[in-house]
C-alpha positions as CSV (number, residue, x, y, z in Angstrom):
1,M,220.6,188.5,87.9
2,A,219.7,190.2,84.3
3,S,221.9,193.3,83.4
4,K,218.4,194.6,82.9
5,P,215.7,194.4,85.4
6,Q,211.8,193.3,84.6
7,I,208.5,194.1,85.0
8,G,205.6,191.7,85.4
9,V,201.8,190.5,86.3
10,C,199.7,188.6,88.1
11,Y,196.9,187.0,85.9
12,Y,193.9,184.7,86.7
13,P,193.1,183.0,83.5
14,E,190.1,180.8,85.5
15,H,188.6,184.2,86.4
16,W,187.7,184.9,82.6
17,P,186.9,183.0,79.3
18,E,189.4,181.2,78.0
19,T,188.3,183.5,74.4
20,L,190.3,186.2,76.3
21,W,193.8,184.2,77.1
22,K,195.1,185.0,73.9
23,E,194.6,189.0,73.5
24,D,195.7,189.1,77.2
25,A,198.9,187.1,76.3
26,R,199.3,189.6,73.1
27,R,198.9,192.8,75.5
28,M,201.0,191.8,78.2
29,A,203.9,191.1,75.8
30,A,203.2,194.2,74.0
31,L,203.7,196.4,77.1
32,G,207.3,194.8,77.6
33,I,205.9,192.4,80.3
34,T,208.5,189.3,81.2
35,Y,206.8,187.1,84.2
36,V,203.4,186.4,84.6
37,R,202.0,184.9,88.2
38,I,199.3,182.1,87.8
39,G,197.6,179.3,89.7
40,E,198.1,180.1,93.5
41,F,194.7,180.4,94.2
42,A,192.9,177.5,91.8
43,W,192.9,174.3,94.0
44,S,189.6,174.2,93.0
45,R,189.6,174.4,89.2
46,L,192.9,172.1,89.4
47,E,190.8,169.2,91.3
48,P,187.2,169.9,91.5
49,A,186.7,166.8,93.4
50,R,188.7,164.2,95.2
51,D,191.1,162.6,92.8
52,Q,189.6,164.4,89.8
53,L,192.8,166.2,88.7
54,S,191.8,168.9,85.9
55,F,195.4,170.2,84.9
56,D,194.1,170.7,80.9
57,W,192.8,173.7,81.3
58,L,196.6,175.3,83.0
59,E,198.6,173.5,80.6
60,R,196.7,175.4,78.0
61,A,196.7,179.0,79.6
62,I,200.6,178.3,80.2
63,D,200.9,177.3,76.7
64,I,199.4,180.3,75.3
65,L,201.6,182.7,77.6
66,H,204.8,180.9,76.5
67,E,203.6,181.1,73.0
68,A,203.8,185.0,72.9
69,G,207.1,184.8,74.5
70,L,206.4,185.4,78.1
71,K,208.2,183.4,80.9
72,V,205.5,181.8,84.0
73,V,205.9,182.2,87.8
74,L,203.6,178.9,88.9
75,G,201.6,179.4,92.6
76,T,201.3,176.3,94.3
77,P,197.3,176.3,95.3
78,T,198.3,175.3,99.0
79,A,196.6,178.9,100.3
80,T,193.2,178.1,99.5
81,P,192.2,174.7,99.8
82,P,188.6,173.9,98.2
83,K,185.8,173.4,100.0
84,W,185.4,169.1,99.4
85,L,188.6,169.1,101.2
86,V,187.3,170.9,104.2
87,D,184.4,169.0,104.3
88,E,186.4,165.6,104.4
89,M,188.8,166.6,107.6
90,P,186.9,169.4,108.8
91,D,189.9,169.7,112.0
92,M,192.5,170.6,109.8
93,L,190.7,174.5,109.9
94,P,192.6,177.1,112.0
95,V,191.3,177.8,115.4
96,D,191.9,181.0,117.2
97,A,193.2,181.5,121.2
98,E,189.3,181.9,122.6
99,G,188.7,178.4,120.6
100,H,187.0,179.8,118.0
101,V,187.0,177.4,114.6
102,I,188.0,180.2,111.4
103,G,185.5,178.5,108.9
104,F,185.6,178.2,105.0
105,G,184.9,181.2,103.2
106,S,187.4,182.8,102.3
107,R,191.7,181.9,102.2
108,K,194.1,180.8,104.5
109,H,192.0,178.1,106.4
110,Y,194.0,175.5,107.1
111,C,196.5,174.9,110.2
112,F,200.1,174.3,109.4
113,S,200.7,171.4,112.0
114,H,197.6,169.1,110.5
115,R,199.3,166.4,108.9
116,G,196.8,165.6,107.0
117,Y,196.4,168.5,105.5
118,R,200.2,168.7,105.1
119,A,200.0,165.2,103.2
120,E,197.2,166.8,101.1
121,C,199.9,169.6,99.8
122,E,202.0,167.2,99.4
123,R,199.9,165.3,97.1
124,I,199.0,167.9,95.2
125,V,202.5,169.9,94.7
126,T,203.5,166.9,93.5
127,A,201.1,166.5,90.9
128,L,201.7,169.5,89.8
129,A,205.7,169.6,90.1
130,E,205.2,165.9,87.7
131,R,203.0,167.6,84.9
132,F,204.4,171.1,85.0
133,G,208.1,171.1,86.6
134,K,209.7,170.7,83.3
135,N,208.0,172.6,81.0
136,P,209.9,175.4,79.4
137,A,207.4,178.2,79.8
138,V,207.5,177.8,83.9
139,T,210.9,179.3,85.0
140,G,210.1,179.8,88.8
141,W,207.2,178.7,91.4
142,Q,205.8,180.6,94.2
143,I,204.8,178.7,97.3
144,D,201.9,178.8,99.1
145,N,200.5,182.9,99.4
146,E,201.2,185.3,101.7
147,Y,202.0,183.2,105.2
148,A,200.9,184.9,108.3
149,C,198.1,187.0,106.6
150,H,195.0,187.5,108.5
151,N,196.6,186.1,111.6
152,T,197.0,183.1,110.4
153,T,200.7,181.9,111.9
154,R,199.6,181.0,115.3
155,N,197.0,178.0,116.1
156,W,195.0,176.5,119.1
157,S,193.8,173.4,117.3
158,T,194.4,170.1,118.8
159,A,196.8,169.4,115.6
160,S,199.3,172.3,117.1
161,L,198.5,171.2,120.7
162,L,200.2,167.8,120.1
163,A,202.7,169.2,117.7
164,F,203.4,171.8,120.2
165,R,204.5,169.1,123.3
166,Q,206.6,167.0,120.3
167,W,208.3,170.0,119.9
168,L,209.0,171.2,123.3
169,K,210.2,167.3,124.0
170,Q,212.8,167.7,121.4
171,R,213.8,171.2,122.6
172,Y,214.3,170.3,126.4
173,G,214.6,166.7,126.5
174,T,213.4,166.6,129.9
175,I,210.4,167.9,131.7
176,D,213.0,169.0,134.4
177,R,214.9,170.9,131.8
178,L,211.5,172.8,130.8
179,N,210.6,173.9,134.5
180,T,213.5,175.2,135.1
181,A,213.9,177.2,131.8
182,W,210.4,178.6,131.8
183,G,210.8,179.4,135.5
184,N,207.7,177.6,136.5
185,V,208.2,177.0,140.4
186,F,207.0,180.8,140.2
187,W,203.0,180.4,140.9
188,S,203.3,176.7,140.9
189,M,203.3,176.3,137.2
190,E,205.0,173.0,137.6
191,Y,204.3,170.4,135.0
192,A,204.6,166.3,135.9
193,D,204.8,165.8,132.0
194,F,205.1,166.8,128.9
195,Q,201.3,165.7,128.1
196,A,200.5,168.2,130.6
197,I,201.3,171.2,128.8
198,D,198.4,172.9,127.0
199,L,198.9,176.3,124.4
200,P,198.7,179.6,126.4
201,A,195.3,180.8,125.5
202,L,192.7,182.3,127.4
203,A,193.8,182.4,131.4
204,P,193.3,184.7,134.5
205,T,196.0,186.9,133.6
206,E,199.3,186.7,131.6
207,H,200.8,183.1,130.6
208,N,204.4,182.7,131.5
209,P,206.2,184.8,129.2
210,A,208.9,181.7,128.7
211,H,205.9,179.4,127.3
212,S,204.0,181.6,125.1
213,L,207.6,182.5,123.4
214,D,208.4,179.4,123.1
215,F,204.7,179.0,121.4
216,Y,205.7,181.5,119.1
217,R,209.0,179.9,118.2
218,F,207.1,176.3,117.7
219,S,204.6,178.6,115.2
220,S,207.1,180.0,113.1
221,D,209.4,176.7,112.8
222,Q,205.8,175.2,111.8
223,V,205.3,177.7,109.1
224,V,209.0,177.4,107.7
225,S,208.4,173.4,107.9
226,F,205.4,173.7,106.2
227,N,207.2,175.7,103.5
228,R,210.1,173.4,103.0
229,L,208.0,170.4,102.2
230,Q,207.0,171.9,99.3
231,T,210.4,173.5,98.3
232,D,211.8,169.8,98.7
233,I,209.0,168.4,96.6
234,L,209.9,171.2,93.7
235,R,213.9,171.2,94.1
236,R,213.2,167.3,92.9
237,L,210.7,167.2,90.7
238,S,211.3,171.0,88.7
239,P,215.2,171.4,88.7
240,G,216.5,174.8,87.7
241,R,213.5,176.6,88.5
242,D,213.6,179.6,91.1
243,L,211.4,179.0,94.1
244,I,209.5,182.1,95.8
245,H,207.5,182.9,98.1
246,N,205.6,186.6,98.8
247,F,206.4,188.0,102.3
248,M,204.0,190.9,103.5
249,G,204.6,194.1,105.0
250,R,205.2,194.7,109.0
251,T,204.6,190.9,109.1
252,L,206.8,189.4,112.1
253,A,205.0,186.0,113.2
254,F,207.5,184.1,111.9
255,D,211.4,184.0,111.1
256,H,211.8,185.4,107.4
257,F,215.4,184.7,107.5
258,E,214.9,180.9,108.3
259,M,212.5,180.5,105.8
260,G,214.8,182.4,103.5
261,A,217.6,180.0,103.3
262,D,214.7,177.5,101.9
263,L,214.0,179.7,98.9
264,D,216.0,181.2,96.0
265,I,214.1,184.3,95.8
266,S,212.5,186.1,98.2
267,S,209.3,188.5,97.1
268,W,206.9,190.9,98.9
269,D,203.6,192.4,98.3
270,S,204.4,196.2,97.9
271,Y,201.0,198.0,98.8
272,P,201.9,201.7,100.3
273,L,198.5,203.6,100.7
274,G,197.1,200.0,101.8
275,F,200.2,200.1,104.5
276,L,200.2,203.6,105.5
277,E,196.1,203.4,106.2
278,D,196.3,200.6,108.2
279,R,200.1,199.6,109.1
280,S,201.5,203.1,110.2
281,D,202.3,204.6,113.4
282,A,202.4,207.9,112.4
283,D,199.9,210.4,113.2
284,D,196.9,212.1,111.3
285,A,199.0,214.7,110.0
286,W,201.5,212.2,108.0
287,R,198.9,209.7,106.7
288,R,196.9,213.3,105.4
289,R,200.4,214.3,103.6
290,F,201.2,211.2,102.7
291,A,197.9,209.9,102.1
292,R,198.2,209.3,97.9
293,A,202.1,208.4,98.1
294,G,202.8,206.1,100.8
295,D,205.1,206.4,103.8
296,P,208.5,207.9,102.2
297,D,210.4,204.7,104.3
298,F,208.1,201.7,104.6
299,Q,208.8,200.7,101.6
300,A,212.2,200.8,101.2
301,F,212.2,199.2,104.4
302,H,210.7,196.3,103.2
303,H,213.0,196.4,100.1
304,D,216.0,196.3,102.6
305,L,215.1,193.2,104.6
306,Y,214.0,190.7,101.7
307,R,216.9,191.6,100.3
308,T,218.7,189.6,102.6
309,T,216.3,187.0,103.7
310,S,217.2,185.1,100.3
311,G,220.8,186.0,100.1
312,G,220.3,189.1,97.7
313,R,218.2,188.1,95.2
314,W,214.2,189.9,95.5
315,W,211.2,190.8,93.6
316,V,208.5,192.6,94.0
317,M,205.8,190.1,93.6
318,E,202.6,192.2,93.7
319,Q,203.2,196.3,93.4
320,Q,199.7,198.2,94.2
321,P,198.7,199.9,91.0
322,G,196.0,201.5,92.2
323,P,193.0,201.9,94.8
324,V,193.3,198.5,97.2
325,N,190.6,197.4,98.5
326,W,191.0,196.5,102.2
327,A,191.9,199.4,104.2
328,D,189.6,201.6,105.8
329,H,190.3,204.3,103.4
330,N,191.7,203.4,100.3
331,P,192.7,206.6,97.9
332,A,193.7,206.2,94.3
333,P,197.7,207.0,94.4
334,S,198.9,210.2,92.4
335,D,199.8,210.5,89.1
336,G,203.5,209.3,89.1
337,M,203.3,207.1,92.3
338,V,203.0,203.8,91.0
339,R,205.9,204.6,88.5
340,L,207.9,205.7,91.5
341,W,207.5,202.8,93.7
342,S,208.6,200.4,91.0
343,L,212.0,202.7,90.7
344,E,212.4,203.0,94.1
345,A,212.1,198.9,94.3
346,F,214.9,198.3,91.5
347,A,217.1,201.2,93.2
348,H,217.1,198.4,95.9
349,G,217.9,195.8,93.9
350,A,214.9,194.0,93.1
351,E,215.0,191.6,89.9
352,V,211.3,192.2,88.7
353,V,208.5,194.6,89.8
354,S,205.3,192.2,89.3
355,Y,201.7,194.0,89.4
356,F,198.8,193.6,91.0
357,R,196.8,192.4,89.0
358,W,196.1,192.2,85.0
359,R,192.2,192.8,85.0
360,Q,190.4,194.2,88.1
361,A,188.1,191.2,88.9
362,P,184.4,192.4,88.5
363,F,183.4,189.7,90.9
364,A,183.9,188.2,94.6
365,Q,186.1,190.1,97.7
366,E,188.8,191.6,95.8
367,Q,186.4,193.4,92.7
368,M,187.0,196.7,94.4
369,H,191.1,196.2,93.9
370,A,192.4,198.0,90.9
371,G,194.8,196.3,88.2
372,L,196.5,197.7,85.2
373,L,193.4,196.9,83.0
374,R,189.6,197.7,84.1
375,P,187.0,195.4,84.5
376,D,185.9,195.8,80.7
377,G,189.7,195.3,79.6
378,A,190.2,199.4,79.1
379,E,193.6,200.3,80.1
380,A,194.0,201.8,83.5
381,E,196.3,204.6,84.8
382,A,198.7,202.5,85.9
383,F,199.0,200.8,82.9
384,H,200.8,203.9,81.6
385,E,203.0,204.0,84.8
386,A,204.4,200.7,83.6
387,E,205.0,201.8,80.3
388,A,207.0,204.5,81.6
389,V,209.1,202.4,83.8
390,L,209.9,200.3,81.2
391,R,211.2,203.7,79.2
392,D,213.0,205.1,82.8
393,L,215.2,201.6,82.6
394,D,216.4,201.4,79.1
395,K,218.5,204.8,80.6
396,L,219.3,203.3,83.6
397,D,222.7,201.3,84.5
398,L,220.9,199.0,87.6
399,T,224.3,196.2,87.6
400,G,226.3,198.2,90.2
401,D,226.4,197.0,93.8
402,G,224.1,198.2,96.5
403,M,226.2,197.9,99.3
404,A,224.9,200.2,102.0
405,D,227.6,201.7,104.6
406,V,225.3,201.0,107.2
407,A,223.3,197.6,108.7
408,I,220.4,197.7,111.0
409,V,220.2,194.2,112.7
410,L,216.6,192.7,113.0
411,D,215.4,189.8,115.4
412,Y,212.4,187.9,115.0
413,T,212.5,186.9,118.6
414,S,212.8,189.9,119.9
415,A,209.0,191.0,118.2
416,W,208.1,188.2,119.7
417,A,209.4,188.6,123.1
418,W,208.0,192.6,123.1
419,E,205.1,191.4,122.0
420,I,204.9,189.1,125.0
421,Q,206.1,191.5,127.7
422,P,205.9,194.8,126.6
423,Q,206.5,196.3,129.6
424,G,204.3,199.3,128.2
425,C,201.6,199.4,126.2
426,D,203.3,201.7,123.7
427,F,206.7,199.4,123.1
428,D,206.5,197.7,119.8
429,Y,209.8,196.1,118.5
430,F,208.6,197.0,114.8
431,R,208.0,200.7,115.3
432,L,211.7,200.8,117.5
433,V,213.8,199.8,114.6
434,F,212.0,201.4,112.3
435,D,212.3,204.5,113.7
436,H,215.8,203.9,113.8
437,Y,215.8,203.1,110.1
438,R,214.0,206.3,109.6
439,A,216.5,208.4,110.9
440,L,219.4,206.9,108.8
441,R,217.0,207.3,106.1
442,R,216.6,211.0,106.9
443,K,220.5,211.0,106.7
444,G,220.3,210.4,103.0
445,L,222.1,206.9,104.1
446,S,221.5,203.6,102.3
447,V,221.3,200.5,104.5
448,D,221.0,196.8,105.0
449,I,219.2,194.9,107.2
450,L,221.0,191.9,108.5
451,P,219.5,188.7,110.7
452,P,220.8,188.3,114.5
453,D,223.0,185.2,113.4
454,T,225.4,187.7,111.3
455,S,228.8,186.4,111.3
456,D,231.0,189.2,109.7
457,F,230.1,193.3,109.7
458,S,233.5,193.9,108.0
459,A,231.6,195.3,104.7
460,Y,229.9,198.4,107.3
461,K,231.2,201.3,108.9
462,M,228.0,201.4,111.3
463,I,226.2,198.9,112.9
464,V,222.7,199.8,114.7
465,I,221.0,197.1,117.1
466,P,217.9,198.1,118.7
467,G,215.6,196.2,121.2
468,L,217.4,193.1,120.6
469,F,215.9,190.9,123.2
470,A,219.2,188.3,123.9
471,W,222.4,188.4,122.8
472,S,223.9,184.9,120.9
473,Q,227.4,184.3,121.4
474,N,227.9,184.4,117.6
475,L,226.9,187.7,117.8
476,V,229.0,189.2,120.6
477,S,231.6,187.9,118.8
478,A,231.3,188.9,115.2
479,L,231.2,192.8,117.2
480,E,234.1,192.1,119.2
481,A,236.1,191.8,115.7
482,F,234.0,194.9,114.3
483,E,236.3,197.9,113.6
484,G,233.6,200.0,113.1
485,V,231.1,202.0,115.1
486,A,228.2,200.4,117.1
487,L,225.3,201.9,118.3
488,V,223.3,199.6,120.7
489,G,219.8,200.2,122.8
490,P,217.4,200.4,124.6
491,R,216.7,197.2,125.8
492,S,219.1,195.2,124.1
493,G,220.4,192.1,126.1
494,S,217.9,192.4,128.7
495,K,216.8,188.6,128.8
496,T,218.4,185.8,128.1
497,A,217.4,183.0,125.8
498,E,215.2,181.8,128.3
499,F,213.3,185.2,128.8
500,S,215.2,185.4,132.4
501,I,217.1,188.4,133.3
502,P,220.4,187.9,132.7
503,A,222.5,187.4,136.0
504,Q,225.1,190.3,136.0
505,L,221.9,192.6,134.6
506,P,221.6,194.3,131.3
507,P,222.9,194.6,128.7
508,D,224.8,191.5,129.4
509,L,227.9,192.2,127.9
510,P,231.4,191.7,128.5
511,A,232.8,194.9,130.4
512,H,235.5,194.8,127.7
513,L,232.7,196.0,125.3
514,M,230.4,197.8,127.4
515,D,230.9,198.8,130.8
516,L,227.7,199.6,131.9
517,T,224.8,198.2,133.6
518,I,221.0,198.8,133.7
519,A,219.8,199.1,137.2
520,R,216.1,199.4,136.5
521,V,213.4,200.7,133.6
522,E,210.5,202.6,132.9
523,S,208.0,202.9,130.6
524,L,206.7,206.3,129.8
525,R,203.5,207.2,129.2
526,A,203.0,208.6,125.5
527,D,201.5,212.7,127.1
528,S,205.0,212.8,129.4
529,P,208.0,212.3,127.6
530,L,211.2,212.9,129.3
531,G,213.7,216.0,128.6
532,V,217.4,215.5,127.5
533,A,220.2,218.2,128.6
534,G,220.6,220.3,125.5
535,S,218.7,218.8,122.8
536,P,214.9,219.8,121.8
537,G,214.3,215.9,121.5
538,Q,212.8,213.8,124.2
539,I,212.8,210.3,124.9
540,K,209.2,208.6,124.9
541,F,207.7,205.4,125.8
542,W,210.9,203.8,127.6
543,R,213.8,204.9,129.7
544,E,216.6,203.4,131.5
545,F,218.5,204.1,134.5
546,L,222.0,203.5,133.5
547,I,225.3,203.0,136.1
548,A,228.3,203.4,133.4
549,G,231.3,202.0,134.6
550,D,235.2,203.4,134.8
551,R,235.3,202.8,131.0
552,C,232.1,204.4,129.6
553,Q,232.0,208.2,129.0
554,V,228.8,209.4,128.9
555,E,227.9,211.4,125.9
556,M,224.0,212.3,126.7
557,T,221.8,212.8,129.6
558,S,218.2,213.3,130.7
559,D,216.9,216.3,132.5
560,D,216.9,215.1,136.2
561,G,220.8,214.5,135.4
562,K,220.7,210.6,134.8
563,P,223.3,209.2,131.6
564,L,221.0,208.6,128.3
565,L,223.9,207.8,125.9
566,V,227.2,206.4,127.2
567,R,230.2,205.5,125.0
568,Q,233.1,203.2,125.4
569,Q,235.6,202.8,122.4
570,N,233.7,202.8,119.6
571,W,230.6,201.4,121.3
572,F,227.1,203.8,122.2
573,Y,224.7,202.6,124.3
574,L,221.2,204.1,124.3
575,G,219.4,204.0,127.6
576,G,215.8,205.0,126.0
577,W,213.5,205.8,123.1
578,P,214.1,208.9,121.6
579,D,211.7,211.0,119.7
580,D,212.7,212.1,115.8
581,R,215.0,214.9,116.7
582,L,216.3,213.6,119.3
583,L,217.4,210.8,117.5
584,D,218.6,212.6,114.2
585,D,221.1,214.6,117.3
586,I,222.0,211.1,118.1
587,V,222.5,209.4,114.4
588,A,224.2,212.7,113.4
589,K,226.5,212.2,116.3
590,V,227.3,208.6,115.7
591,T,227.6,208.9,111.9
592,E,230.0,211.4,112.1
593,E,232.1,209.5,114.1
594,A,232.0,206.5,111.9
595,G,232.8,208.7,108.9
596,L,229.5,208.5,107.3
597,P,228.7,211.5,104.7
598,G,225.2,212.4,105.7
599,L,222.8,215.0,103.9
600,V,219.6,216.6,105.7
601,L,217.1,215.8,103.4
602,P,213.4,217.6,103.7
603,E,211.0,215.6,104.9
604,G,209.2,213.1,101.7
605,L,212.5,213.4,100.0
606,R,214.6,210.0,100.3
607,V,217.9,208.7,98.4
608,R,219.0,205.4,97.8
609,R,222.7,204.4,95.8
610,K,223.1,201.8,93.6
611,G,226.2,201.7,91.9
612,N,227.1,205.0,90.8
613,E,223.9,206.4,90.9
614,L,222.1,208.0,93.4
615,F,218.0,207.6,93.1
616,A,216.6,210.7,94.4
617,F,212.1,209.8,95.0
618,N,209.8,212.8,96.0
619,Y,207.5,211.4,98.1
620,G,206.1,214.9,99.5
621,D,204.1,217.6,98.2
622,V,206.3,219.9,97.3
623,A,209.3,220.7,94.7
624,V,213.0,220.0,95.9
625,D,216.1,221.1,94.2
626,L,219.0,218.7,94.9
627,A,221.4,221.4,94.4
628,D,220.2,222.8,97.3
629,I,221.2,219.5,99.6
630,G,224.4,219.0,98.3
631,I,223.4,216.0,95.5
632,D,225.6,217.0,92.7
633,G,226.5,214.8,89.4
634,K,225.6,214.1,85.8
635,L,221.5,213.6,85.4
636,V,220.9,210.2,84.2
637,L,217.0,210.5,84.7
638,G,214.5,213.5,85.3
639,Q,215.4,217.1,86.2
640,T,217.7,218.7,89.0
641,I,214.8,220.1,90.7
642,V,212.5,216.9,91.3
643,P,208.3,217.1,91.3
644,P,206.2,215.9,93.9
645,A,205.5,212.0,92.8
646,D,208.6,211.7,90.4
647,V,212.2,210.7,90.4
648,A,215.6,212.1,89.6
649,V,218.7,209.8,89.1
650,V,222.0,211.3,89.5
651,N,225.5,209.7,88.3
652,I,227.8,210.0,91.5
């Protein structure tokens, strides 16, 4: 990583007259932009008809940017196959669970399993890499764009069906093993051959959950292999360039850890106001309060997630610069918020924050999406906030370690399993994990997010594992060696990998780790929470009936006298889904046991440590005095009293 982070921008030269390109490049460089992403949606201009490659215009654009001192991230155009290609092989189009073909007219109109489309992607990516792979201006490649966008990961096409049957044969070997693993004796669901298996689409009631889970696993694997097809080409033909993909927020349809293994840099597209509007579980009062700031924890959660997925290197590829076009309501951010979002990303270790987009488009689907410039070329508000970010970066030392004291384990298979069988309409894996993450952040803690195959937790004082579907032996071994404090549950270890109840019942852990049995569970109505003895907090959505063995001690009980939080040495098990007040009490208890220092932050203020610098971000609507919450040190940036939509940095 460079000693000083950089900013970038997304640019579409094909959208503008070529006479504007030099002036755009000059203005980008004058602003202080380093990286420019181009080309990810340009297939119809790169190949207007079969085998009529038209790369000269792209080369001219790259040369102009390079001459201005800018570095290019070149996109592969596979997110937007052109109409002539769809007409040639219409069966490449995706199909939904009801059998409807998803047609041409926007983007992401392809099936990941279609062999013909994969061959076309291989062809166009190879041609681009042969032409530009060693161009000195091209320092990186973005593969495709926003996998899983518009719910396109899972596909019910014929190509997907054929690939799924082959995937199952490779996984199970024999149909008898599959029938046993899925429990197909139930409801006479046994198959005589792999060719008899269909995709889990419409049925009178729910499909066998093991069948559905394997379809979700298969679908994730198809995305990963589709991406790998392109990275293999680019590594061979464009050596030394960073390979990147831009993930999204609250998108768990495929395994980002699996894909990240094939990338040099993970990036994500950060749209705080759009996400608050259409991806938040918060109530209306919360959304109104943070309508122009965004959720105080949502961006940070994804920074921490994607930092892990490719080994620590990550970017924001698209940073919201103003109103977006795709949510139910699209307010403008408060003055200062674009700067705050950018600095928050750098505090979490981003190498680059890239703004979407350079100039607002005057046509097509995204014409109402703001840019750094207005459609007429005048500077928009975010242009000046980007200038402010660059001035701030000159004052900061961001080379220090960003390792956190506490980590949360996030597991994509768990997200799929609880989507398939939630056992209650309010159970949502992302929400459960995010609630725990929020509680840790309210204590002023920096958090890492780790995959479920992590083999070494020795760098942490505390590990949190909410809602883990099934234990792997690797994870159990890592936890057995862990000397810190672990908070596990609810619902962790409640299934086997084949989606059955464990023989020894949940939480399915060795007794020397947790001498505990979950006898039964219940899901609760949102308007019927369960009280907790000695606490103003409550249990919502999910409750477990715990039978604690001799080696466990009860730390908390519900109002009906049943154990809720139990402890065995340095392990805690939580048998319910706490509301915020109860979760704050539990986190305070467990972090104190772990020896972690804890702040009590006012609503809307969040902190993140990077090396010796502590960043404070005020998402709220009132000023906060850092001295009042115990933050002291030499002020590096901002003021001790942090106004709304502002940032302070203290050297501690």
